[in-house]
DRENDO-1510 file (C-alpha; in Angstrom, 1 decimal, always signed):
<recs>
REC; n; res; u; v; w
REC; 1; MET; +20.8; +23.0; +13.0 .
REC; 2; MET; +19.2; +25.3; +15.6 .
REC; 3; ASP; +16.3; +26.0; +13.2 .
REC; 4; ARG; +15.5; +22.3; +13.3 .
REC; 5; PHE; +16.0; +22.0; +17.1 .
REC; 6; ASN; +12.4; +21.8; +18.3 .
REC; 7; PHE; +10.4; +20.9; +21.5 .
REC; 8; TYR; +10.6; +17.2; +20.7 .
REC; 9; ASP; +14.4; +17.4; +21.0 .
REC; 10; ILE; +14.0; +19.0; +24.4 .
REC; 11; TYR; +11.3; +16.7; +25.6 .
REC; 12; GLY; +12.7; +13.5; +24.1 .
REC; 13; ASP; +16.5; +14.0; +24.4 .
REC; 14; VAL; +17.6; +17.0; +26.5 .
REC; 15; LEU; +15.3; +16.5; +29.6 .
REC; 16; PRO; +15.8; +12.7; +29.9 .
REC; 17; GLY; +19.6; +13.2; +29.4 .
REC; 18; THR; +19.6; +15.8; +32.0 .
REC; 19; LEU; +17.9; +13.5; +34.5 .
REC; 20; LEU; +20.4; +10.7; +33.7 .
REC; 21; LEU; +23.3; +13.1; +34.3 .
REC; 22; GLY; +21.7; +14.3; +37.6 .
REC; 23; ILE; +21.5; +10.7; +38.8 .
REC; 24; PHE; +25.2; +10.2; +37.8 .
REC; 25; TRP; +26.1; +13.3; +39.8 .
REC; 26; LEU; +24.1; +12.3; +42.9 .
REC; 27; PRO; +26.9; +10.3; +44.7 .
REC; 28; PHE; +29.4; +13.1; +44.1 .
REC; 29; GLY; +27.0; +15.7; +45.2 .
REC; 30; LEU; +26.2; +13.8; +48.4 .
REC; 31; THR; +30.0; +13.4; +49.0 .
REC; 32; THR; +30.9; +17.1; +48.5 .
REC; 33; MET; +27.5; +18.5; +49.6 .
REC; 34; SER; +27.6; +21.0; +46.8 .
REC; 35; LEU; +25.7; +21.7; +43.6 .
REC; 36; PRO; +27.0; +21.6; +40.1 .
REC; 37; SER; +28.9; +24.6; +38.7 .
REC; 38; SER; +26.7; +27.4; +37.4 .
REC; 39; GLU; +29.2; +28.8; +35.0 .
REC; 40; LEU; +28.0; +29.3; +31.4 .
REC; 41; SER; +30.6; +27.1; +29.8 .
REC; 42; SER; +29.8; +24.3; +32.2 .
REC; 43; THR; +26.1; +24.7; +31.6 .
REC; 44; LEU; +26.5; +24.5; +27.8 .
REC; 45; LEU; +28.8; +21.5; +28.1 .
REC; 46; LEU; +26.2; +19.7; +30.3 .
REC; 47; LEU; +23.4; +20.5; +27.8 .
REC; 48; VAL; +25.4; +19.0; +25.0 .
REC; 49; LEU; +26.2; +15.9; +27.1 .
REC; 50; ALA; +22.6; +15.7; +28.1 .
REC; 51; TYR; +21.4; +15.8; +24.5 .
REC; 52; ILE; +23.9; +13.1; +23.4 .
REC; 53; ALA; +23.0; +10.9; +26.4 .
REC; 54; GLY; +19.3; +11.3; +25.9 .
REC; 55; HIS; +19.5; +10.6; +22.2 .
REC; 56; LEU; +21.5; +7.4; +22.7 .
REC; 57; MET; +19.0; +6.3; +25.3 .
REC; 58; GLN; +16.0; +7.0; +23.1 .
REC; 59; MET; +17.6; +4.9; +20.3 .
REC; 60; VAL; +17.4; +1.9; +22.5 .
REC; 61; ALA; +14.2; +2.9; +24.3 .
REC; 62; LEU; +12.4; +3.3; +20.9 .
REC; 63; MET; +12.9; -0.3; +20.1 .
REC; 64; VAL; +12.6; -1.8; +23.6 .
REC; 65; ALA; +9.6; +0.1; +25.0 .
REC; 66; PRO; +6.3; -1.6; +24.2 .
REC; 67; ILE; +4.6; +0.1; +21.2 .
REC; 68; MET; +2.2; -2.7; +20.4 .
REC; 69; VAL; -0.9; -3.9; +22.2 .
REC; 70; LEU; -2.8; -7.1; +21.9 .
REC; 71; ASP; -6.2; -7.1; +20.2 .
REC; 72; THR; -9.1; -9.4; +20.9 .
REC; 73; LYS; -7.4; -12.1; +18.8 .
REC; 74; ASP; -4.2; -11.8; +20.8 .
REC; 75; LYS; -2.3; -10.3; +17.8 .
REC; 76; LYS; +0.2; -7.5; +18.4 .
REC; 77; ARG; -0.9; -4.3; +16.7 .
REC; 78; THR; -0.4; -0.5; +17.0 .
REC; 79; ARG; -2.7; +1.5; +19.2 .
REC; 80; SER; -3.8; +3.6; +16.3 .
REC; 81; SER; -5.1; +0.5; +14.6 .
REC; 82; VAL; -6.7; -1.2; +17.6 .
REC; 83; ILE; -8.8; +1.8; +18.6 .
REC; 84; LEU; -10.6; +1.6; +15.2 .
REC; 85; ASP; -11.8; -1.9; +15.7 .
REC; 86; GLN; -15.5; -2.5; +15.7 .
REC; 87; ASP; -15.6; -3.7; +19.4 .
REC; 88; ASN; -13.3; -0.9; +20.7 .
REC; 89; THR; -15.1; +1.8; +22.6 .
REC; 90; VAL; -12.6; +4.6; +22.5 .
REC; 91; PHE; -14.5; +6.1; +19.6 .
REC; 92; SER; -18.2; +5.7; +18.8 .
REC; 93; ASN; -19.2; +3.7; +15.8 .
REC; 94; ASP; -20.6; +6.8; +14.1 .
REC; 95; PHE; -17.3; +8.6; +14.4 .
REC; 96; LYS; -15.4; +5.6; +13.0 .
REC; 97; LYS; -17.7; +5.4; +10.0 .
REC; 98; ARG; -17.3; +9.1; +9.3 .
REC; 99; LEU; -13.5; +8.8; +9.8 .
REC; 100; GLY; -13.4; +5.9; +7.4 .
REC; 101; LYS; -15.2; +7.9; +4.7 .
REC; 102; LEU; -12.9; +10.9; +5.2 .
REC; 103; ILE; -9.8; +8.7; +4.9 .
REC; 104; GLU; -11.1; +7.1; +1.8 .
REC; 105; ASN; -11.9; +10.5; +0.3 .
REC; 106; ALA; -8.5; +12.0; +1.2 .
REC; 107; PHE; -6.1; +9.1; +0.7 .
REC; 108; ASP; -8.1; +6.4; -1.2 .
REC; 109; LEU; -7.6; +3.9; +1.6 .
REC; 110; LYS; -10.2; +1.8; +3.2 .
REC; 111; ILE; -9.5; +1.4; +6.9 .
REC; 112; MET; -12.8; +0.3; +8.4 .
REC; 113; GLY; -13.6; -3.4; +8.6 .
REC; 114; ALA; -11.9; -6.6; +9.9 .
REC; 115; GLU; -10.2; -7.5; +6.6 .
REC; 116; GLU; -6.4; -7.9; +6.7 .
REC; 117; GLU; -5.9; -5.3; +4.0 .
REC; 118; ALA; -8.0; -2.7; +5.9 .
REC; 119; ILE; -6.0; -3.3; +9.1 .
REC; 120; LEU; -2.7; -2.9; +7.2 .
REC; 121; ASP; -3.9; +0.3; +5.6 .
REC; 122; ARG; -4.6; +1.9; +9.0 .
REC; 123; GLU; -0.9; +2.5; +9.7 .
REC; 124; THR; -0.4; +4.1; +6.4 .
REC; 125; ALA; -3.5; +6.3; +6.8 .
REC; 126; PHE; -2.4; +7.2; +10.3 .
REC; 127; TYR; +0.9; +8.7; +9.2 .
REC; 128; GLN; -0.7; +10.4; +6.3 .
REC; 129; ALA; -3.3; +12.0; +8.6 .
REC; 130; ARG; -0.5; +13.2; +10.9 .
REC; 131; SER; +1.3; +14.7; +7.9 .
REC; 132; TYR; -1.9; +16.4; +6.8 .
REC; 133; LEU; -2.3; +18.0; +10.3 .
REC; 134; LEU; +1.3; +19.3; +10.2 .
REC; 135; LEU; +0.7; +20.7; +6.7 .
REC; 136; VAL; -2.4; +22.6; +7.7 .
REC; 137; LYS; -0.8; +23.7; +11.0 .
REC; 138; ASN; -3.4; +22.1; +13.2 .
REC; 139; ALA; -1.2; +19.6; +15.0 .
REC; 140; GLY; -0.9; +21.4; +18.4 .
REC; 141; TYR; -2.3; +18.7; +20.6 .
REC; 142; VAL; -0.8; +16.0; +18.5 .
REC; 143; GLU; +2.7; +17.4; +18.9 .
REC; 144; GLN; +2.1; +18.0; +22.6 .
REC; 145; TYR; +1.1; +14.4; +23.2 .
REC; 146; GLU; +3.9; +13.1; +21.1 .
REC; 147; GLY; +6.4; +15.1; +23.1 .
REC; 148; LEU; +4.9; +14.0; +26.4 .
REC; 149; TYR; +5.1; +10.3; +25.6 .
REC; 150; ALA; +8.7; +10.7; +24.3 .
REC; 151; LEU; +9.5; +12.5; +27.6 .
REC; 152; MET; +7.9; +9.8; +29.8 .
REC; 153; ARG; +9.7; +7.0; +27.8 .
REC; 154; GLY; +13.0; +8.8; +28.2 .
REC; 155; PHE; +12.5; +9.4; +31.9 .
REC; 156; ALA; +11.6; +5.7; +32.5 .
REC; 157; PHE; +14.8; +4.5; +30.9 .
REC; 158; ALA; +16.9; +7.3; +32.6 .
REC; 159; PHE; +15.6; +6.0; +36.0 .
REC; 160; PHE; +16.4; +2.4; +35.1 .
REC; 161; VAL; +19.9; +3.1; +33.8 .
REC; 162; GLY; +20.5; +5.4; +36.8 .
REC; 163; CYS; +19.4; +2.7; +39.3 .
REC; 164; ALA; +21.9; +0.2; +37.8 .
REC; 165; TYR; +24.6; +2.9; +38.2 .
REC; 166; LEU; +23.7; +3.4; +41.8 .
REC; 167; VAL; +23.8; -0.3; +42.5 .
REC; 168; GLY; +27.4; -0.3; +41.4 .
REC; 169; TRP; +28.1; +2.6; +43.8 .
REC; 170; GLY; +26.4; +0.7; +46.6 .
REC; 171; PHE; +28.7; -2.3; +46.1 .
REC; 172; SER; +31.7; +0.0; +46.0 .
REC; 173; PHE; +31.4; +0.5; +49.8 .
REC; 174; HIS; +32.2; -3.2; +50.2 .
REC; 175; TRP; +35.3; -3.3; +47.9 .
REC; 176; SER; +37.2; -5.2; +50.6 .
REC; 177; VAL; +35.2; -8.3; +50.0 .
REC; 178; ASN; +37.2; -10.5; +47.7 .
REC; 179; TRP; +34.6; -11.6; +45.2 .
REC; 180; VAL; +33.0; -8.1; +44.8 .
REC; 181; GLY; +35.9; -6.6; +42.9 .
REC; 182; GLU; +36.3; -9.7; +40.7 .
REC; 183; ALA; +32.5; -9.7; +39.9 .
REC; 184; ALA; +32.7; -6.0; +39.0 .
REC; 185; TRP; +35.5; -6.6; +36.6 .
REC; 186; LEU; +33.7; -9.6; +35.0 .
REC; 187; THR; +30.5; -7.6; +34.7 .
REC; 188; LEU; +32.2; -4.7; +33.0 .
REC; 189; ALA; +34.1; -6.9; +30.5 .
REC; 190; ALA; +31.1; -9.1; +29.7 .
REC; 191; SER; +28.8; -6.1; +29.2 .
REC; 192; ILE; +31.2; -4.4; +26.8 .
REC; 193; ALA; +31.7; -7.6; +24.8 .
REC; 194; GLY; +27.9; -8.3; +24.8 .
REC; 195; ALA; +27.1; -4.8; +23.7 .
REC; 196; LEU; +29.5; -5.0; +20.8 .
REC; 197; VAL; +28.1; -8.3; +19.6 .
REC; 198; ALA; +24.5; -7.1; +20.0 .
REC; 199; THR; +25.3; -3.9; +18.2 .
REC; 200; TRP; +26.9; -5.8; +15.3 .
REC; 201; PHE; +23.7; -7.8; +14.9 .
REC; 202; THR; +21.6; -4.7; +15.1 .
REC; 203; PHE; +23.7; -3.1; +12.3 .
REC; 204; GLN; +23.2; -6.2; +10.2 .
REC; 205; TYR; +19.4; -6.2; +10.7 .
REC; 206; GLU; +19.1; -2.4; +10.1 .
REC; 207; SER; +21.1; -2.7; +6.8 .
REC; 208; ARG; +18.8; -5.4; +5.3 .
REC; 209; ARG; +16.3; -4.4; +2.8 .
REC; 210; ARG; +12.7; -4.4; +4.0 .
REC; 211; PRO; +11.0; -7.7; +2.8 .
REC; 212; ASN; +7.9; -7.5; +0.8 .
REC; 213; GLU; +6.1; -10.4; +2.6 .
REC; 214; LYS; +4.5; -9.4; +5.9 .
REC; 215; VAL; +5.6; -12.6; +7.7 .
REC; 216; GLU; +9.2; -11.9; +6.7 .
REC; 217; ARG; +8.9; -8.2; +7.7 .
REC; 218; ASP; +7.5; -9.2; +11.2 .
REC; 219; LEU; +10.3; -11.7; +11.6 .
REC; 220; LEU; +13.0; -9.1; +10.8 .
REC; 221; GLU; +11.4; -6.6; +13.2 .
REC; 222; GLU; +11.4; -9.2; +16.0 .
REC; 223; LYS; +15.1; -9.9; +15.4 .
REC; 224; LYS; +15.9; -6.2; +15.3 .
REC; 225; LYS; +14.0; -5.6; +18.6 .
REC; 226; SER; +15.7; -8.6; +20.2 .
REC; 227; SER; +19.2; -7.2; +19.3 .
REC; 228; TYR; +18.2; -3.8; +20.8 .
REC; 229; LYS; +17.0; -5.5; +24.0 .
REC; 230; TRP; +20.4; -7.2; +24.4 .
REC; 231; VAL; +22.1; -3.8; +23.9 .
REC; 232; GLY; +19.9; -2.4; +26.6 .
REC; 233; ILE; +20.6; -5.2; +29.0 .
REC; 234; CYS; +24.3; -4.9; +28.4 .
REC; 235; MET; +24.0; -1.2; +29.0 .
REC; 236; LEU; +22.5; -1.8; +32.5 .
REC; 237; PHE; +25.3; -4.1; +33.5 .
REC; 238; PHE; +27.9; -1.7; +32.1 .
REC; 239; MET; +26.5; +1.1; +34.2 .
REC; 240; ALA; +26.6; -1.1; +37.3 .
REC; 241; GLY; +30.2; -1.9; +36.7 .
REC; 242; LEU; +31.0; +1.8; +36.0 .
REC; 243; GLY; +29.3; +2.9; +39.2 .
REC; 244; TYR; +31.4; +0.4; +41.2 .
REC; 245; PHE; +34.7; +1.6; +39.7 .
REC; 246; LEU; +33.8; +5.3; +40.1 .
REC; 247; GLY; +33.0; +4.5; +43.8 .
REC; 248; THR; +36.3; +2.9; +44.4 .
REC; 249; TRP; +38.2; +5.6; +42.4 .
REC; 250; LYS; +36.7; +8.4; +44.5 .
REC; 251; PRO; +35.7; +6.8; +47.8 .
REC; 252; ALA; +32.5; +8.3; +49.4 .
REC; 253; PRO; +31.8; +8.7; +53.1 .
REC; 254; ALA; +30.1; +5.6; +54.6 .
REC; 255; ARG; +27.2; +7.8; +55.7 .
REC; 256; ILE; +25.8; +8.3; +52.2 .
REC; 257; GLU; +25.6; +4.5; +51.5 .
REC; 258; PHE; +22.1; +4.4; +53.0 .
REC; 259; PHE; +20.9; +7.3; +50.8 .
REC; 260; LEU; +22.2; +5.6; +47.7 .
REC; 261; TRP; +20.5; +2.3; +48.5 .
REC; 262; ALA; +17.3; +4.1; +49.4 .
REC; 263; ALA; +17.4; +6.0; +46.1 .
REC; 264; ILE; +17.4; +2.7; +44.1 .
REC; 265; PRO; +13.8; +1.6; +44.9 .
REC; 266; LEU; +12.6; +5.1; +44.6 .
REC; 267; GLY; +14.1; +5.3; +41.1 .
REC; 268; LEU; +12.6; +1.9; +40.1 .
REC; 269; ILE; +9.1; +3.0; +41.2 .
REC; 270; SER; +9.5; +6.3; +39.3 .
REC; 271; GLY; +10.7; +4.4; +36.2 .
REC; 272; PHE; +7.7; +2.1; +36.2 .
REC; 273; ARG; +5.3; +5.1; +36.8 .
REC; 274; CYS; +6.9; +6.9; +33.9 .
REC; 275; LEU; +6.6; +3.8; +31.7 .
REC; 276; HIS; +2.9; +3.6; +32.5 .
REC; 277; ALA; +2.5; +7.3; +31.7 .
REC; 278; TYR; +4.3; +6.7; +28.4 .
REC; 279; LEU; +1.7; +4.1; +27.4 .
REC; 280; GLU; -1.2; +6.4; +28.3 .
REC; 281; TRP; +0.2; +9.4; +26.4 .
REC; 282; ALA; +1.0; +7.1; +23.4 .
REC; 283; GLU; -2.7; +6.1; +23.2 .
REC; 284; LYS; -3.8; +9.8; +23.6 .
REC; 285; PHE; -1.4; +10.6; +20.7 .
REC; 286; ALA; -3.1; +8.1; +18.5 .
REC; 287; GLU; -6.6; +9.3; +19.5 .
REC; 288; ALA; -5.6; +12.9; +18.8 .
REC; 289; VAL; -4.4; +12.2; +15.3 .
REC; 290; TRP; -7.7; +10.6; +14.3 .
REC; 291; ARG; -9.9; +13.1; +16.1 .
REC; 292; ASP; -8.1; +16.2; +14.8 .
REC; 293; PHE; -8.0; +14.9; +11.3 .
REC; 294; SER; -11.7; +14.3; +11.4 .
REC; 295; ALA; -12.3; +17.8; +12.5 .
REC; 296; SER; -9.8; +19.5; +10.2 .
REC; 297; TYR; -10.2; +17.7; +6.8 .
REC; 298; LYS; -12.7; +19.3; +4.5 .
REC; 299; PRO; -13.5; +17.2; +1.4 .
REC; 300; ASP; -13.5; +19.1; -2.0 .
REC; 301; PRO; -17.0; +20.1; -3.1 .
REC; 302; PRO; -18.5; +18.0; -5.9 .
REC; 303; THR; -18.1; +19.3; -9.4 .
REC; 304; PRO; -21.3; +21.0; -10.6 .
REC; 305; PRO; -23.1; +19.2; -13.4 .
REC; 306; ALA; -23.0; +20.7; -16.9 .
REC; 307; ASP; -26.1; +22.3; -18.4 .
REC; 308; PRO; -26.9; +20.5; -21.6 .
REC; 309; HIS; -28.0; +23.9; -23.0 .
REC; 310; GLY; -24.6; +25.5; -22.5 .
REC; 311; GLY; -24.8; +26.7; -18.9 .
REC; 312; ALA; -23.2; +25.1; -15.8 .
REC; 313; HIS; -25.6; +25.0; -12.9 .
REC; 314; THR; -24.1; +25.5; -9.4 .
REC; 315; HIS; -25.1; +24.7; -5.9 .
REC; 316; GLU; -27.9; +26.7; -4.4 .
REC; 317; ALA; -27.2; +29.0; -1.5 .
REC; 318; GLY; -30.0; +30.4; +0.6 .
REC; 319; GLY; -32.5; +29.1; -1.9 .
REC; 320; ALA; -31.2; +31.1; -4.8 .
REC; 321; GLY; -29.3; +29.2; -7.4 .
REC; 322; SER; -26.7; +30.8; -9.7 .
REC; 323; HIS; -26.3; +29.8; -13.2 .
REC; 324; VAL; -25.0; +30.8; -16.6 .
REC; 325; HIS; -27.8; +32.3; -18.6 .
REC; 326; ALA; -28.6; +30.6; -21.8 .
REC; 327; ASP; -29.0; +34.0; -23.5 .
REC; 328; ALA; -25.5; +35.1; -22.6 .
REC; 329; PRO; -23.6; +36.8; -25.5 .
REC; 330; LYS; -22.1; +34.2; -27.7 .
REC; 331; ALA; -18.4; +34.3; -28.6 .
REC; 332; ALA; -16.4; +32.6; -31.3 .
REC; 333; PRO; -15.6; +29.0; -30.6 .
REC; 334; ALA; -12.2; +28.3; -29.1 .
REC; 335; PRO; -9.6; +26.8; -31.4 .
REC; 336; GLU; -9.0; +23.1; -31.0 .
REC; 337; HIS; -5.2; +23.5; -30.5 .
REC; 338; GLY; -4.3; +26.5; -28.3 .
REC; 339; GLY; -4.6; +30.0; -29.7 .
REC; 340; SER; -5.4; +33.2; -28.0 .
REC; 341; HIS; -8.8; +32.0; -26.7 .
REC; 342; GLY; -7.1; +28.9; -25.3 .
REC; 343; GLY; -4.6; +31.0; -23.3 .
REC; 344; HIS; -7.4; +33.2; -22.0 .
REC; 345; SER; -9.4; +30.1; -20.9 .
REC; 346; HIS; -6.4; +28.8; -19.0 .
REC; 347; GLY; -6.0; +32.1; -17.1 .
REC; 348; HIS; -9.7; +32.0; -16.4 .
REC; 349; VAL; -9.3; +28.5; -14.9 .
REC; 350; ARG; -6.5; +29.8; -12.7 .
REC; 351; ARG; -8.8; +32.6; -11.5 .
REC; 352; GLN; -11.4; +30.0; -10.7 .
REC; 353; GLY; -8.9; +28.0; -8.6 .
REC; 354; ARG; -8.0; +31.1; -6.6 .
REC; 355; LEU; -11.7; +32.0; -6.2 .
REC; 356; ARG; -12.6; +28.5; -5.0 .
REC; 357; ALA; -9.8; +28.8; -2.4 .
REC; 358; LEU; -11.1; +32.1; -1.2 .
REC; 359; CYS; -14.7; +30.8; -1.0 .
REC; 360; SER; -13.6; +27.9; +1.2 .
REC; 361; ALA; -11.6; +30.1; +3.5 .
REC; 362; LEU; -14.4; +32.7; +4.1 .
REC; 363; PRO; -17.6; +32.0; +5.9 .
REC; 364; ASP; -21.0; +32.4; +4.2 .
REC; 365; PRO; -20.2; +34.4; +1.0 .
REC; 366; ALA; -23.1; +36.2; -0.5 .
REC; 367; LEU; -23.9; +34.6; -3.9 .
REC; 368; LEU; -25.1; +36.6; -6.8 .
REC; 369; ASN; -27.3; +35.4; -9.7 .
REC; 370; LYS; -25.2; +36.9; -12.3 .
REC; 371; THR; -24.3; +36.1; -15.9 .
REC; 372; VAL; -20.8; +34.8; -16.1 .
REC; 373; GLY; -19.0; +35.7; -19.3 .
REC; 374; HIS; -16.5; +38.2; -20.7 .
REC; 375; PRO; -15.5; +39.1; -24.2 .
REC; 376; GLY; -13.3; +36.2; -25.5 .
REC; 377; ASP; -14.7; +33.6; -23.1 .
REC; 378; VAL; -16.4; +30.6; -24.6 .
REC; 379; VAL; -19.9; +30.2; -23.2 .
REC; 380; GLY; -22.3; +27.6; -24.5 .
REC; 381; HIS; -21.0; +25.1; -27.0 .
REC; 382; ARG; -17.8; +23.3; -25.7 .
REC; 383; SER; -17.7; +25.5; -22.6 .
REC; 384; ARG; -16.7; +22.6; -20.4 .
REC; 385; GLN; -13.7; +21.7; -22.5 .
REC; 386; ALA; -12.6; +25.3; -22.9 .
REC; 387; LEU; -13.0; +26.4; -19.3 .
REC; 388; GLY; -11.5; +23.3; -17.6 .
REC; 389; GLY; -14.6; +21.3; -16.9 .
REC; 390; ASP; -17.1; +23.7; -15.3 .
REC; 391; LEU; -18.0; +27.3; -14.4 .
REC; 392; HIS; -18.0; +28.7; -10.9 .
REC; 393; LEU; -19.8; +31.3; -8.9 .
REC; 394; VAL; -19.0; +35.0; -8.9 .
REC; 395; VAL; -19.0; +36.0; -5.2 .
REC; 396; ARG; -18.8; +39.2; -3.2 .
REC; 397; TRP; -17.9; +39.6; +0.5 .
</recs>
């Protein structure tokens, strides 16, 4: 498990969970005027609790936080799709045209244009481009932006949940008022019941098979998000009731009431600022995936055309072309079904693949005009079929 524990777990779960636990501890800390225990066992326990709290928070925040933006037609779409629209100025038109050609070459998807199919293919192409960057180990900025927007989203919801908790603590100083205690009990009971009902609907929506029709998929997603929103609302009311009962269970000095009420608007402001930062980092994440893929992806070179006289011409380098000489020593034709020459040609093809990989990895190889052929190779008649479709350059470095 520790091998899979990465920076996203720290940014997205541990740090927001630690902030939430810090807000929970604030009234107790102001009461005792002491810091949390620094013992190793207590620290490890707090880290585990922080990870669990942050993970549960992110489950709700992932569905509640706005991930869609409105396009010029007032339709909700992902940021990665909107920034590729013709009238969007995040990327230049030349860049978008080049990116569209690279995506079509790599994944056989057409993402440029205002057609519905092109817009739908953008989401698929986006995730494939991100997977490609991870595969070639060129996703440094992408992972950093992804971690930062997850961090800001987690911080925003930690501040909101913490403020609801502090509101309950604030009312606990007025427990002697008759209706306050009754309202707290009612809030706690209603929030628990509401959370259970909303969670049941969430489970029902999550367990349904994804519909094939886009309209039905969008409707199911809206129902799912609505159920998560109700879970989040019930969570806020539950935290308020929990704060009230903790405040009455361990009464705090009256002098800290002002600090708790003052911390609430500060927490709300911080939460909205983090939510705004989340939106900014989410857009930077989408930009980074498209930009880094455009810089990293290298299309395969075109297959050299076959020489009708038996040679396979290759691309020129530095004005000097390399080719298979027509007067190369002839060898016996390869058997039609396997045989020793067929096995030799397969090994030659494998060597060509390794050679091509080395050529693409090293800059400016010196090309030699050299006859390609060894005893047993088939050069000339049927050379394309025997050698896998073409002949390649012999290089030195």
